PDB file of N, H, CA, C and O in Angstrom:
ATOM      1  N   MET A   1     -29.486  -4.490  20.421  1.00  0.00           N
ATOM      2  CA  MET A   1     -30.565  -4.816  21.286  1.00  0.00           C
ATOM      3  C   MET A   1     -29.814  -4.974  22.585  1.00  0.00           C
ATOM      4  O   MET A   1     -28.760  -5.609  22.616  1.00  0.00           O
ATOM      5  N   ASP A   2     -30.310  -4.437  23.608  1.00  0.00           N
ATOM      6  H   ASP A   2     -31.167  -3.922  23.583  1.00  0.00           H
ATOM      7  CA  ASP A   2     -29.996  -4.585  25.199  1.00  0.00           C
ATOM      8  C   ASP A   2     -30.188  -5.926  25.797  1.00  0.00           C
ATOM      9  O   ASP A   2     -31.305  -6.433  25.696  1.00  0.00           O
ATOM     10  N   PRO A   3     -29.228  -6.575  26.418  1.00  0.00           N
ATOM     11  CA  PRO A   3     -29.452  -7.750  27.021  1.00  0.00           C
ATOM     12  C   PRO A   3     -30.587  -7.759  28.099  1.00  0.00           C
ATOM     13  O   PRO A   3     -30.618  -6.766  28.826  1.00  0.00           O
ATOM     14  N   LEU A   4     -31.424  -8.630  28.287  1.00  0.00           N
ATOM     15  H   LEU A   4     -31.399  -9.437  27.697  1.00  0.00           H
ATOM     16  CA  LEU A   4     -32.464  -8.554  29.312  1.00  0.00           C
ATOM     17  C   LEU A   4     -31.810  -8.796  30.658  1.00  0.00           C
ATOM     18  O   LEU A   4     -30.806  -9.498  30.780  1.00  0.00           O
ATOM     19  N   LYS A   5     -32.430  -8.176  31.680  1.00  0.00           N
ATOM     20  H   LYS A   5     -33.245  -7.605  31.581  1.00  0.00           H
ATOM     21  CA  LYS A   5     -31.560  -8.313  33.057  1.00  0.00           C
ATOM     22  C   LYS A   5     -32.631  -9.461  33.746  1.00  0.00           C
ATOM     23  O   LYS A   5     -33.829  -9.628  33.515  1.00  0.00           O
ATOM     24  N   THR A   6     -31.676 -10.218  34.728  1.00  0.00           N
ATOM     25  H   THR A   6     -30.703 -10.083  34.916  1.00  0.00           H
ATOM     26  CA  THR A   6     -32.499 -11.070  35.620  1.00  0.00           C
ATOM     27  C   THR A   6     -33.068 -10.211  36.723  1.00  0.00           C
ATOM     28  O   THR A   6     -32.812  -9.007  36.722  1.00  0.00           O
ATOM     29  N   ILE A   7     -33.871 -10.781  37.724  1.00  0.00           N
ATOM     30  H   ILE A   7     -34.078 -11.759  37.725  1.00  0.00           H
ATOM     31  CA  ILE A   7     -34.371 -10.052  38.755  1.00  0.00           C
ATOM     32  C   ILE A   7     -33.187  -9.850  39.738  1.00  0.00           C
ATOM     33  O   ILE A   7     -33.154  -8.832  40.429  1.00  0.00           O
ATOM     34  N   GLY A   8     -32.290 -10.719  39.812  1.00  0.00           N
ATOM     35  H   GLY A   8     -32.318 -11.546  39.251  1.00  0.00           H
ATOM     36  CA  GLY A   8     -31.280 -10.475  40.749  1.00  0.00           C
ATOM     37  C   GLY A   8     -30.413  -9.119  40.390  1.00  0.00           C
ATOM     38  O   GLY A   8     -29.922  -8.393  41.255  1.00  0.00           O
ATOM     39  N   GLU A   9     -30.298  -8.882  38.868  1.00  0.00           N
ATOM     40  H   GLU A   9     -30.697  -9.471  38.165  1.00  0.00           H
ATOM     41  CA  GLU A   9     -29.563  -7.761  38.382  1.00  0.00           C
ATOM     42  C   GLU A   9     -30.434  -6.375  38.669  1.00  0.00           C
ATOM     43  O   GLU A   9     -29.946  -5.257  38.832  1.00  0.00           O
ATOM     44  N   VAL A  10     -31.695  -6.688  38.687  1.00  0.00           N
ATOM     45  H   VAL A  10     -32.091  -7.597  38.554  1.00  0.00           H
ATOM     46  CA  VAL A  10     -32.666  -5.648  38.757  1.00  0.00           C
ATOM     47  C   VAL A  10     -32.553  -5.135  40.217  1.00  0.00           C
ATOM     48  O   VAL A  10     -32.425  -3.942  40.492  1.00  0.00           O
ATOM     49  N   ALA A  11     -32.607  -6.042  41.042  1.00  0.00           N
ATOM     50  H   ALA A  11     -32.712  -7.011  40.818  1.00  0.00           H
ATOM     51  CA  ALA A  11     -32.692  -6.009  42.516  1.00  0.00           C
ATOM     52  C   ALA A  11     -31.268  -5.261  42.834  1.00  0.00           C
ATOM     53  O   ALA A  11     -31.388  -4.324  43.624  1.00  0.00           O
ATOM     54  N   ALA A  12     -30.111  -5.478  42.419  1.00  0.00           N
ATOM     55  H   ALA A  12     -30.013  -6.239  41.777  1.00  0.00           H
ATOM     56  CA  ALA A  12     -28.962  -5.038  42.645  1.00  0.00           C
ATOM     57  C   ALA A  12     -28.747  -3.624  41.988  1.00  0.00           C
ATOM     58  O   ALA A  12     -27.869  -2.856  42.382  1.00  0.00           O
ATOM     59  N   LEU A  13     -29.626  -3.332  40.940  1.00  0.00           N
ATOM     60  H   LEU A  13     -30.339  -3.956  40.620  1.00  0.00           H
ATOM     61  CA  LEU A  13     -29.638  -2.100  40.410  1.00  0.00           C
ATOM     62  C   LEU A  13     -30.381  -0.860  41.333  1.00  0.00           C
ATOM     63  O   LEU A  13     -30.120   0.343  41.321  1.00  0.00           O
ATOM     64  N   PHE A  14     -31.239  -1.483  42.006  1.00  0.00           N
ATOM     65  H   PHE A  14     -31.450  -2.460  42.016  1.00  0.00           H
ATOM     66  CA  PHE A  14     -32.271  -0.648  42.968  1.00  0.00           C
ATOM     67  C   PHE A  14     -31.783  -0.869  44.307  1.00  0.00           C
ATOM     68  O   PHE A  14     -32.309  -0.292  45.260  1.00  0.00           O
ATOM     69  N   ASN A  15     -30.777  -1.695  44.452  1.00  0.00           N
ATOM     70  H   ASN A  15     -30.350  -2.163  43.679  1.00  0.00           H
ATOM     71  CA  ASN A  15     -30.218  -1.663  45.819  1.00  0.00           C
ATOM     72  C   ASN A  15     -31.151  -2.220  46.807  1.00  0.00           C
ATOM     73  O   ASN A  15     -31.201  -1.688  47.916  1.00  0.00           O
ATOM     74  N   ILE A  16     -31.947  -3.301  46.515  1.00  0.00           N
ATOM     75  H   ILE A  16     -31.906  -3.733  45.614  1.00  0.00           H
ATOM     76  CA  ILE A  16     -32.899  -3.971  47.194  1.00  0.00           C
ATOM     77  C   ILE A  16     -32.452  -5.507  47.076  1.00  0.00           C
ATOM     78  O   ILE A  16     -31.688  -5.934  46.210  1.00  0.00           O
ATOM     79  N   SER A  17     -33.093  -6.318  48.157  1.00  0.00           N
ATOM     80  H   SER A  17     -33.714  -5.971  48.860  1.00  0.00           H
ATOM     81  CA  SER A  17     -32.785  -7.654  47.991  1.00  0.00           C
ATOM     82  C   SER A  17     -33.799  -8.639  47.063  1.00  0.00           C
ATOM     83  O   SER A  17     -34.980  -8.345  46.876  1.00  0.00           O
ATOM     84  N   ARG A  18     -33.300  -9.588  46.630  1.00  0.00           N
ATOM     85  H   ARG A  18     -32.341  -9.827  46.781  1.00  0.00           H
ATOM     86  CA  ARG A  18     -33.977 -10.417  45.607  1.00  0.00           C
ATOM     87  C   ARG A  18     -35.401 -10.755  46.021  1.00  0.00           C
ATOM     88  O   ARG A  18     -36.337 -10.766  45.221  1.00  0.00           O
ATOM     89  N   SER A  19     -35.516 -11.043  47.384  1.00  0.00           N
ATOM     90  H   SER A  19     -34.756 -11.033  48.034  1.00  0.00           H
ATOM     91  CA  SER A  19     -36.812 -11.290  47.813  1.00  0.00           C
ATOM     92  C   SER A  19     -37.745  -9.985  47.797  1.00  0.00           C
ATOM     93  O   SER A  19     -38.938 -10.171  47.556  1.00  0.00           O
ATOM     94  N   THR A  20     -37.371  -8.903  47.994  1.00  0.00           N
ATOM     95  H   THR A  20     -36.402  -8.752  48.189  1.00  0.00           H
ATOM     96  CA  THR A  20     -38.031  -7.795  47.969  1.00  0.00           C
ATOM     97  C   THR A  20     -38.392  -7.398  46.577  1.00  0.00           C
ATOM     98  O   THR A  20     -39.394  -6.719  46.354  1.00  0.00           O
ATOM     99  N   ALA A  21     -37.608  -7.803  45.661  1.00  0.00           N
ATOM    100  H   ALA A  21     -36.794  -8.355  45.842  1.00  0.00           H
ATOM    101  CA  ALA A  21     -37.841  -7.374  44.089  1.00  0.00           C
ATOM    102  C   ALA A  21     -38.782  -8.310  43.849  1.00  0.00           C
ATOM    103  O   ALA A  21     -39.619  -7.810  43.097  1.00  0.00           O
ATOM    104  N   TYR A  22     -39.050  -9.406  44.117  1.00  0.00           N
ATOM    105  H   TYR A  22     -38.371  -9.813  44.728  1.00  0.00           H
ATOM    106  CA  TYR A  22     -40.048 -10.695  43.766  1.00  0.00           C
ATOM    107  C   TYR A  22     -41.219 -10.063  44.291  1.00  0.00           C
ATOM    108  O   TYR A  22     -42.158  -9.946  43.504  1.00  0.00           O
ATOM    109  N   ARG A  23     -41.379  -9.581  45.592  1.00  0.00           N
ATOM    110  H   ARG A  23     -40.617  -9.676  46.232  1.00  0.00           H
ATOM    111  CA  ARG A  23     -42.477  -9.263  46.317  1.00  0.00           C
ATOM    112  C   ARG A  23     -42.992  -7.745  45.608  1.00  0.00           C
ATOM    113  O   ARG A  23     -44.206  -7.542  45.598  1.00  0.00           O
ATOM    114  N   LEU A  24     -42.321  -6.975  45.178  1.00  0.00           N
ATOM    115  H   LEU A  24     -41.335  -7.140  45.186  1.00  0.00           H
ATOM    116  CA  LEU A  24     -42.586  -5.846  44.749  1.00  0.00           C
ATOM    117  C   LEU A  24     -43.108  -5.978  43.273  1.00  0.00           C
ATOM    118  O   LEU A  24     -43.978  -5.243  42.805  1.00  0.00           O
ATOM    119  N   LYS A  25     -42.441  -7.061  42.545  1.00  0.00           N
ATOM    120  H   LYS A  25     -41.734  -7.657  42.926  1.00  0.00           H
ATOM    121  CA  LYS A  25     -42.961  -7.371  41.108  1.00  0.00           C
ATOM    122  C   LYS A  25     -44.549  -8.213  41.366  1.00  0.00           C
ATOM    123  O   LYS A  25     -45.477  -8.182  40.558  1.00  0.00           O
ATOM    124  N   LYS A  26     -44.553  -8.711  42.274  1.00  0.00           N
ATOM    125  H   LYS A  26     -43.799  -8.736  42.931  1.00  0.00           H
ATOM    126  CA  LYS A  26     -45.974  -9.414  42.455  1.00  0.00           C
ATOM    127  C   LYS A  26     -46.947  -8.546  42.726  1.00  0.00           C
ATOM    128  O   LYS A  26     -48.014  -8.533  42.112  1.00  0.00           O
ATOM    129  N   SER A  27     -46.602  -7.640  43.810  1.00  0.00           N
ATOM    130  H   SER A  27     -45.736  -7.652  44.309  1.00  0.00           H
ATOM    131  CA  SER A  27     -47.789  -6.607  44.382  1.00  0.00           C
ATOM    132  C   SER A  27     -47.933  -5.467  43.454  1.00  0.00           C
ATOM    133  O   SER A  27     -49.072  -5.158  43.103  1.00  0.00           O
ATOM    134  N   ASP A  28     -46.848  -4.761  42.986  1.00  0.00           N
ATOM    135  H   ASP A  28     -45.923  -5.012  43.271  1.00  0.00           H
ATOM    136  CA  ASP A  28     -46.858  -3.695  42.213  1.00  0.00           C
ATOM    137  C   ASP A  28     -46.987  -3.870  40.607  1.00  0.00           C
ATOM    138  O   ASP A  28     -47.032  -2.912  39.836  1.00  0.00           O
ATOM    139  N   SER A  29     -47.042  -5.278  40.198  1.00  0.00           N
ATOM    140  H   SER A  29     -47.006  -6.056  40.824  1.00  0.00           H
ATOM    141  CA  SER A  29     -47.241  -5.479  38.918  1.00  0.00           C
ATOM    142  C   SER A  29     -46.101  -4.795  38.050  1.00  0.00           C
ATOM    143  O   SER A  29     -46.364  -4.055  37.102  1.00  0.00           O
ATOM    144  N   TRP A  30     -44.744  -5.123  38.479  1.00  0.00           N
ATOM    145  H   TRP A  30     -44.531  -5.724  39.249  1.00  0.00           H
ATOM    146  CA  TRP A  30     -43.702  -4.484  37.420  1.00  0.00           C
ATOM    147  C   TRP A  30     -43.964  -5.170  36.123  1.00  0.00           C
ATOM    148  O   TRP A  30     -44.508  -6.272  36.058  1.00  0.00           O
ATOM    149  N   PRO A  31     -43.480  -4.350  34.893  1.00  0.00           N
ATOM    150  CA  PRO A  31     -43.564  -4.833  33.868  1.00  0.00           C
ATOM    151  C   PRO A  31     -42.348  -5.830  33.592  1.00  0.00           C
ATOM    152  O   PRO A  31     -41.241  -5.405  33.921  1.00  0.00           O
ATOM    153  N   CYS A  32     -42.411  -7.001  33.073  1.00  0.00           N
ATOM    154  H   CYS A  32     -43.310  -7.347  32.805  1.00  0.00           H
ATOM    155  CA  CYS A  32     -41.371  -7.969  32.795  1.00  0.00           C
ATOM    156  C   CYS A  32     -41.635  -8.886  31.560  1.00  0.00           C
ATOM    157  O   CYS A  32     -42.664  -8.741  30.901  1.00  0.00           O
ATOM    158  N   HIS A  33     -40.876  -9.654  31.307  1.00  0.00           N
ATOM    159  H   HIS A  33     -40.039  -9.772  31.842  1.00  0.00           H
ATOM    160  CA  HIS A  33     -41.039 -10.760  30.265  1.00  0.00           C
ATOM    161  C   HIS A  33     -40.970 -12.170  30.917  1.00  0.00           C
ATOM    162  O   HIS A  33     -39.933 -12.492  31.498  1.00  0.00           O
ATOM    163  N   LEU A  34     -41.881 -12.911  30.859  1.00  0.00           N
ATOM    164  H   LEU A  34     -42.723 -12.649  30.388  1.00  0.00           H
ATOM    165  CA  LEU A  34     -41.762 -14.365  31.416  1.00  0.00           C
ATOM    166  C   LEU A  34     -41.232 -15.346  29.989  1.00  0.00           C
ATOM    167  O   LEU A  34     -41.653 -15.229  28.838  1.00  0.00           O
ATOM    168  N   PHE A  35     -40.358 -16.156  30.417  1.00  0.00           N
ATOM    169  H   PHE A  35     -40.016 -16.250  31.352  1.00  0.00           H
ATOM    170  CA  PHE A  35     -39.976 -17.212  29.512  1.00  0.00           C
ATOM    171  C   PHE A  35     -39.700 -18.611  30.155  1.00  0.00           C
ATOM    172  O   PHE A  35     -38.649 -19.119  30.547  1.00  0.00           O
ATOM    173  N   GLY A  36     -41.133 -19.120  30.133  1.00  0.00           N
ATOM    174  H   GLY A  36     -41.987 -18.708  29.815  1.00  0.00           H
ATOM    175  CA  GLY A  36     -41.248 -20.388  31.075  1.00  0.00           C
ATOM    176  C   GLY A  36     -41.536 -19.738  32.476  1.00  0.00           C
ATOM    177  O   GLY A  36     -42.496 -19.007  32.719  1.00  0.00           O
ATOM    178  N   THR A  37     -40.553 -20.119  33.360  1.00  0.00           N
ATOM    179  H   THR A  37     -39.773 -20.712  33.162  1.00  0.00           H
ATOM    180  CA  THR A  37     -40.524 -19.833  34.728  1.00  0.00           C
ATOM    181  C   THR A  37     -39.535 -18.725  34.880  1.00  0.00           C
ATOM    182  O   THR A  37     -39.450 -18.215  35.997  1.00  0.00           O
ATOM    183  N   GLU A  38     -38.686 -18.226  33.804  1.00  0.00           N
ATOM    184  H   GLU A  38     -38.756 -18.640  32.896  1.00  0.00           H
ATOM    185  CA  GLU A  38     -37.830 -17.275  34.005  1.00  0.00           C
ATOM    186  C   GLU A  38     -38.294 -15.867  33.916  1.00  0.00           C
ATOM    187  O   GLU A  38     -39.192 -15.615  33.113  1.00  0.00           O
ATOM    188  N   ILE A  39     -37.774 -14.895  34.667  1.00  0.00           N
ATOM    189  H   ILE A  39     -37.044 -15.100  35.319  1.00  0.00           H
ATOM    190  CA  ILE A  39     -38.437 -13.406  34.673  1.00  0.00           C
ATOM    191  C   ILE A  39     -37.237 -12.655  34.226  1.00  0.00           C
ATOM    192  O   ILE A  39     -36.133 -12.707  34.767  1.00  0.00           O
ATOM    193  N   ARG A  40     -37.590 -11.890  33.092  1.00  0.00           N
ATOM    194  H   ARG A  40     -38.487 -11.848  32.652  1.00  0.00           H
ATOM    195  CA  ARG A  40     -36.450 -10.990  32.711  1.00  0.00           C
ATOM    196  C   ARG A  40     -36.923  -9.655  32.524  1.00  0.00           C
ATOM    197  O   ARG A  40     -38.120  -9.379  32.436  1.00  0.00           O
ATOM    198  N   PHE A  41     -35.931  -8.770  32.459  1.00  0.00           N
ATOM    199  H   PHE A  41     -34.959  -8.994  32.531  1.00  0.00           H
ATOM    200  CA  PHE A  41     -36.686  -7.245  32.383  1.00  0.00           C
ATOM    201  C   PHE A  41     -35.770  -6.496  31.184  1.00  0.00           C
ATOM    202  O   PHE A  41     -34.548  -6.359  31.253  1.00  0.00           O
ATOM    203  N   SER A  42     -36.467  -6.122  30.270  1.00  0.00           N
ATOM    204  H   SER A  42     -37.459  -6.233  30.214  1.00  0.00           H
ATOM    205  CA  SER A  42     -35.797  -5.150  29.335  1.00  0.00           C
ATOM    206  C   SER A  42     -35.421  -3.715  29.735  1.00  0.00           C
ATOM    207  O   SER A  42     -35.836  -3.246  30.795  1.00  0.00           O
ATOM    208  N   ALA A  43     -34.717  -3.081  28.981  1.00  0.00           N
ATOM    209  H   ALA A  43     -34.380  -3.462  28.120  1.00  0.00           H
ATOM    210  CA  ALA A  43     -34.289  -1.811  29.644  1.00  0.00           C
ATOM    211  C   ALA A  43     -35.436  -0.955  29.525  1.00  0.00           C
ATOM    212  O   ALA A  43     -35.340   0.020  30.270  1.00  0.00           O
ATOM    213  N   GLU A  44     -36.467  -0.987  28.857  1.00  0.00           N
ATOM    214  H   GLU A  44     -36.545  -1.779  28.251  1.00  0.00           H
ATOM    215  CA  GLU A  44     -37.734  -0.170  29.029  1.00  0.00           C
ATOM    216  C   GLU A  44     -38.341  -0.535  30.208  1.00  0.00           C
ATOM    217  O   GLU A  44     -38.592   0.371  31.003  1.00  0.00           O
ATOM    218  N   ASP A  45     -38.677  -1.844  30.538  1.00  0.00           N
ATOM    219  H   ASP A  45     -38.473  -2.580  29.893  1.00  0.00           H
ATOM    220  CA  ASP A  45     -39.269  -2.187  31.754  1.00  0.00           C
ATOM    221  C   ASP A  45     -38.426  -1.544  32.955  1.00  0.00           C
ATOM    222  O   ASP A  45     -39.111  -0.979  33.807  1.00  0.00           O
ATOM    223  N   VAL A  46     -37.099  -1.547  33.138  1.00  0.00           N
ATOM    224  H   VAL A  46     -36.543  -2.006  32.446  1.00  0.00           H
ATOM    225  CA  VAL A  46     -36.477  -1.085  34.041  1.00  0.00           C
ATOM    226  C   VAL A  46     -36.728   0.686  34.172  1.00  0.00           C
ATOM    227  O   VAL A  46     -37.006   1.259  35.225  1.00  0.00           O
ATOM    228  N   ALA A  47     -36.564   1.297  32.937  1.00  0.00           N
ATOM    229  H   ALA A  47     -36.338   0.831  32.082  1.00  0.00           H
ATOM    230  CA  ALA A  47     -36.918   2.572  33.055  1.00  0.00           C
ATOM    231  C   ALA A  47     -38.610   2.874  33.387  1.00  0.00           C
ATOM    232  O   ALA A  47     -38.949   3.931  33.920  1.00  0.00           O
ATOM    233  N   ALA A  48     -39.421   2.012  33.074  1.00  0.00           N
ATOM    234  H   ALA A  48     -39.146   1.154  32.640  1.00  0.00           H
ATOM    235  CA  ALA A  48     -40.792   2.063  33.600  1.00  0.00           C
ATOM    236  C   ALA A  48     -40.766   1.997  35.092  1.00  0.00           C
ATOM    237  O   ALA A  48     -41.303   2.892  35.745  1.00  0.00           O
ATOM    238  N   ILE A  49     -40.186   1.010  35.653  1.00  0.00           N
ATOM    239  H   ILE A  49     -39.750   0.283  35.122  1.00  0.00           H
ATOM    240  CA  ILE A  49     -40.219   0.764  37.006  1.00  0.00           C
ATOM    241  C   ILE A  49     -39.440   1.940  37.757  1.00  0.00           C
ATOM    242  O   ILE A  49     -39.960   2.286  38.818  1.00  0.00           O
ATOM    243  N   GLN A  50     -38.210   2.645  37.353  1.00  0.00           N
ATOM    244  H   GLN A  50     -37.787   2.364  36.492  1.00  0.00           H
ATOM    245  CA  GLN A  50     -37.787   3.847  37.912  1.00  0.00           C
ATOM    246  C   GLN A  50     -38.631   4.958  37.613  1.00  0.00           C
ATOM    247  O   GLN A  50     -38.528   5.855  38.450  1.00  0.00           O
ATOM    248  N   ALA A  51     -39.496   5.199  36.610  1.00  0.00           N
ATOM    249  H   ALA A  51     -39.579   4.470  35.930  1.00  0.00           H
ATOM    250  CA  ALA A  51     -40.497   6.176  36.640  1.00  0.00           C
ATOM    251  C   ALA A  51     -41.484   6.193  37.562  1.00  0.00           C
ATOM    252  O   ALA A  51     -41.970   7.204  38.068  1.00  0.00           O
ATOM    253  N   LYS A  52     -41.816   4.932  37.806  1.00  0.00           N
ATOM    254  H   LYS A  52     -41.421   4.110  37.395  1.00  0.00           H
ATOM    255  CA  LYS A  52     -43.039   4.558  38.682  1.00  0.00           C
ATOM    256  C   LYS A  52     -42.783   5.089  40.034  1.00  0.00           C
ATOM    257  O   LYS A  52     -43.704   5.688  40.590  1.00  0.00           O
ATOM    258  N   TYR A  53     -41.533   4.932  40.698  1.00  0.00           N
ATOM    259  H   TYR A  53     -40.785   4.446  40.247  1.00  0.00           H
ATOM    260  CA  TYR A  53     -41.066   5.277  41.770  1.00  0.00           C
ATOM    261  C   TYR A  53     -40.253   6.625  42.077  1.00  0.00           C
ATOM    262  O   TYR A  53     -39.837   6.912  43.199  1.00  0.00           O
ATOM    263  N   ALA A  54     -40.080   7.421  40.919  1.00  0.00           N
ATOM    264  H   ALA A  54     -40.418   7.188  40.007  1.00  0.00           H
ATOM    265  CA  ALA A  54     -39.513   8.754  40.960  1.00  0.00           C
ATOM    266  C   ALA A  54     -40.240   9.682  41.810  1.00  0.00           C
ATOM    267  O   ALA A  54     -41.471   9.680  41.801  1.00  0.00           O
ATOM    268  N   GLN A  55     -39.591  10.451  42.522  1.00  0.00           N
ATOM    269  H   GLN A  55     -38.591  10.452  42.529  1.00  0.00           H
ATOM    270  CA  GLN A  55     -40.210  11.126  43.445  1.00  0.00           C
ATOM    271  C   GLN A  55     -39.941  12.651  43.089  1.00  0.00           C
ATOM    272  O   GLN A  55     -38.792  12.904  42.724  1.00  0.00           O
ATOM    273  N   THR A  56     -40.828  13.676  43.146  1.00  0.00           N
ATOM    274  H   THR A  56     -41.761  13.470  43.442  1.00  0.00           H
ATOM    275  CA  THR A  56     -40.582  14.765  42.715  1.00  0.00           C
ATOM    276  C   THR A  56     -40.093  15.494  43.796  1.00  0.00           C
ATOM    277  O   THR A  56     -40.447  15.115  44.912  1.00  0.00           O
ATOM    278  N   PRO A  57     -39.243  16.606  43.695  1.00  0.00           N
ATOM    279  CA  PRO A  57     -38.569  17.254  44.852  1.00  0.00           C
ATOM    280  C   PRO A  57     -39.654  18.088  45.625  1.00  0.00           C
ATOM    281  O   PRO A  57     -40.535  18.747  45.072  1.00  0.00           O
ATOM    282  N   ALA A  58     -39.497  17.987  46.771  1.00  0.00           N
ATOM    283  H   ALA A  58     -38.781  17.452  47.220  1.00  0.00           H
ATOM    284  CA  ALA A  58     -40.228  18.757  47.932  1.00  0.00           C
ATOM    285  C   ALA A  58     -40.305  20.320  47.503  1.00  0.00           C
ATOM    286  O   ALA A  58     -39.288  20.873  47.084  1.00  0.00           O
ATOM    287  N   PRO A  59     -41.468  20.982  47.611  1.00  0.00           N
ATOM    288  CA  PRO A  59     -41.483  22.457  47.376  1.00  0.00           C
ATOM    289  C   PRO A  59     -40.622  22.941  48.603  1.00  0.00           C
ATOM    290  O   PRO A  59     -40.653  22.466  49.738  1.00  0.00           O
ATOM    291  N   ASP A  60     -39.817  24.022  48.126  1.00  0.00           N
ATOM    292  H   ASP A  60     -39.792  24.407  47.204  1.00  0.00           H
ATOM    293  CA  ASP A  60     -39.090  24.925  49.303  1.00  0.00           C
ATOM    294  C   ASP A  60     -40.211  25.461  50.393  1.00  0.00           C
ATOM    295  O   ASP A  60     -41.288  25.980  50.102  1.00  0.00           O
ATOM    296  N   ARG A  61     -39.824  25.273  51.393  1.00  0.00           N
ATOM    297  H   ARG A  61     -38.948  24.852  51.630  1.00  0.00           H
ATOM    298  CA  ARG A  61     -40.665  25.652  52.606  1.00  0.00           C
ATOM    299  C   ARG A  61     -40.043  26.888  53.026  1.00  0.00           C
ATOM    300  O   ARG A  61     -38.814  26.896  53.100  1.00  0.00           O
ATOM    301  N   ARG A  62     -40.666  27.895  53.302  1.00  0.00           N
ATOM    302  H   ARG A  62     -41.664  27.889  53.242  1.00  0.00           H
ATOM    303  CA  ARG A  62     -40.062  29.268  53.780  1.00  0.00           C
ATOM    304  C   ARG A  62     -40.294  29.045  55.218  1.00  0.00           C
ATOM    305  O   ARG A  62     -41.237  28.368  55.628  1.00  0.00           O
ATOM    306  N   ALA A  63     -39.440  29.609  55.971  1.00  0.00           N
ATOM    307  H   ALA A  63     -38.674  30.159  55.638  1.00  0.00           H
ATOM    308  CA  ALA A  63     -39.491  29.700  57.422  1.00  0.00           C
ATOM    309  C   ALA A  63     -40.573  30.639  57.845  1.00  0.00           C
ATOM    310  O   ALA A  63     -40.643  31.701  57.227  1.00  0.00           O
ATOM    311  N   PRO A  64     -41.465  30.398  58.848  1.00  0.00           N
ATOM    312  CA  PRO A  64     -42.452  31.300  59.271  1.00  0.00           C
ATOM    313  C   PRO A  64     -41.870  32.466  59.918  1.00  0.00           C
ATOM    314  O   PRO A  64     -40.869  32.299  60.614  1.00  0.00           O
ATOM    315  N   ARG A  65     -42.415  33.722  59.764  1.00  0.00           N
ATOM    316  H   ARG A  65     -43.229  33.858  59.199  1.00  0.00           H
ATOM    317  CA  ARG A  65     -41.924  34.718  60.458  1.00  0.00           C
ATOM    318  C   ARG A  65     -42.497  34.724  61.853  1.00  0.00           C
ATOM    319  O   ARG A  65     -43.629  35.203  61.926  1.00  0.00           O
ATOM    320  N   ILE A  66     -41.940  34.279  63.009  1.00  0.00           N
ATOM    321  H   ILE A  66     -41.021  33.890  62.950  1.00  0.00           H
ATOM    322  CA  ILE A  66     -42.331  34.143  64.312  1.00  0.00           C
ATOM    323  C   ILE A  66     -41.822  35.238  65.003  1.00  0.00           C
ATOM    324  O   ILE A  66     -40.639  35.577  65.024  1.00  0.00           O
ATOM    325  N   GLY A  67     -42.891  35.860  65.651  1.00  0.00           N
ATOM    326  H   GLY A  67     -43.852  35.584  65.634  1.00  0.00           H
ATOM    327  CA  GLY A  67     -42.497  37.038  66.574  1.00  0.00           C
ATOM    328  C   GLY A  67     -42.475  38.443  65.930  1.00  0.00           C
ATOM    329  O   GLY A  67     -42.007  39.449  66.464  1.00  0.00           O
ATOM    330  N   THR A  68     -42.993  38.377  64.821  1.00  0.00           N
ATOM    331  H   THR A  68     -43.373  37.560  64.387  1.00  0.00           H
ATOM    332  CA  THR A  68     -42.693  40.114  64.144  1.00  0.00           C
ATOM    333  C   THR A  68     -43.843  40.868  64.746  1.00  0.00           C
ATOM    334  O   THR A  68     -43.502  41.979  65.153  1.00  0.00           O
ATOM    335  N   ARG A  69     -45.096  40.578  64.912  1.00  0.00           N
ATOM    336  H   ARG A  69     -45.373  39.676  64.581  1.00  0.00           H
ATOM    337  CA  ARG A  69     -46.138  41.207  65.684  1.00  0.00           C
ATOM    338  C   ARG A  69     -45.668  41.681  67.176  1.00  0.00           C
ATOM    339  O   ARG A  69     -45.978  42.791  67.610  1.00  0.00           O
ATOM    340  N   ALA A  70     -44.933  40.793  67.883  1.00  0.00           N
ATOM    341  H   ALA A  70     -44.681  39.892  67.531  1.00  0.00           H
ATOM    342  CA  ALA A  70     -44.631  40.989  69.093  1.00  0.00           C
ATOM    343  C   ALA A  70     -43.501  42.136  69.202  1.00  0.00           C
ATOM    344  O   ALA A  70     -43.412  42.985  70.089  1.00  0.00           O
ATOM    345  N   ASN A  71     -42.652  41.954  68.075  1.00  0.00           N
ATOM    346  H   ASN A  71     -42.725  41.264  67.354  1.00  0.00           H
ATOM    347  CA  ASN A  71     -41.541  43.011  68.049  1.00  0.00           C
ATOM    348  C   ASN A  71     -42.021  44.258  67.558  1.00  0.00           C
ATOM    349  O   ASN A  71     -41.316  45.253  67.721  1.00  0.00           O
ATOM    350  N   ARG A  72     -43.187  44.352  66.944  1.00  0.00           N
ATOM    351  H   ARG A  72     -43.760  43.543  66.812  1.00  0.00           H
ATOM    352  CA  ARG A  72     -43.683  45.609  66.405  1.00  0.00           C
ATOM    353  C   ARG A  72     -44.266  46.502  67.566  1.00  0.00           C
ATOM    354  O   ARG A  72     -44.120  47.722  67.647  1.00  0.00           O
ATOM    355  N   ARG A  73     -44.912  45.743  68.401  1.00  0.00           N
ATOM    356  H   ARG A  73     -45.031  44.753  68.334  1.00  0.00           H
ATOM    357  CA  ARG A  73     -45.686  46.187  69.629  1.00  0.00           C
ATOM    358  C   ARG A  73     -44.512  46.702  70.654  1.00  0.00           C
ATOM    359  O   ARG A  73     -44.776  47.715  71.302  1.00  0.00           O
ATOM    360  N   ASN A  74     -43.392  46.155  70.825  1.00  0.00           N
ATOM    361  H   ASN A  74     -43.177  45.333  70.299  1.00  0.00           H
ATOM    362  CA  ASN A  74     -42.496  46.630  71.595  1.00  0.00           C
ATOM    363  C   ASN A  74     -41.596  47.784  71.126  1.00  0.00           C
ATOM    364  O   ASN A  74     -40.850  48.354  71.922  1.00  0.00           O
ATOM    365  N   GLN A  75     -41.673  48.138  69.786  1.00  0.00           N
ATOM    366  H   GLN A  75     -42.279  47.676  69.139  1.00  0.00           H
ATOM    367  CA  GLN A  75     -41.164  49.247  69.253  1.00  0.00           C
ATOM    368  C   GLN A  75     -41.560  50.447  69.343  1.00  0.00           C
ATOM    369  O   GLN A  75     -40.840  51.333  68.884  1.00  0.00           O
ATOM    370  N   LYS A  76     -42.910  50.791  70.010  1.00  0.00           N
ATOM    371  H   LYS A  76     -43.494  50.071  70.383  1.00  0.00           H
ATOM    372  CA  LYS A  76     -43.806  51.871  69.948  1.00  0.00           C
ATOM    373  C   LYS A  76     -43.199  52.777  71.065  1.00  0.00           C
ATOM    374  O   LYS A  76     -43.718  53.862  71.330  1.00  0.00           O
TER     375      LYS A  76
END
């Protein structure tokens, strides 16, 4: 069984401050386990948080063909 992580360890994992982690936990309802006043995160909780904020890559943007009509007019 994987050990449970503290909010400080999760904050370091996501490269954010502890206060930001507390704020995101409260506002975005991160999955966690409460033991009295202690907050702990399992490996599944961390994976769920990562999946929540995973970004899909942006589609490839093709450069517009600027000036092709003007070039055709000048070739006549």
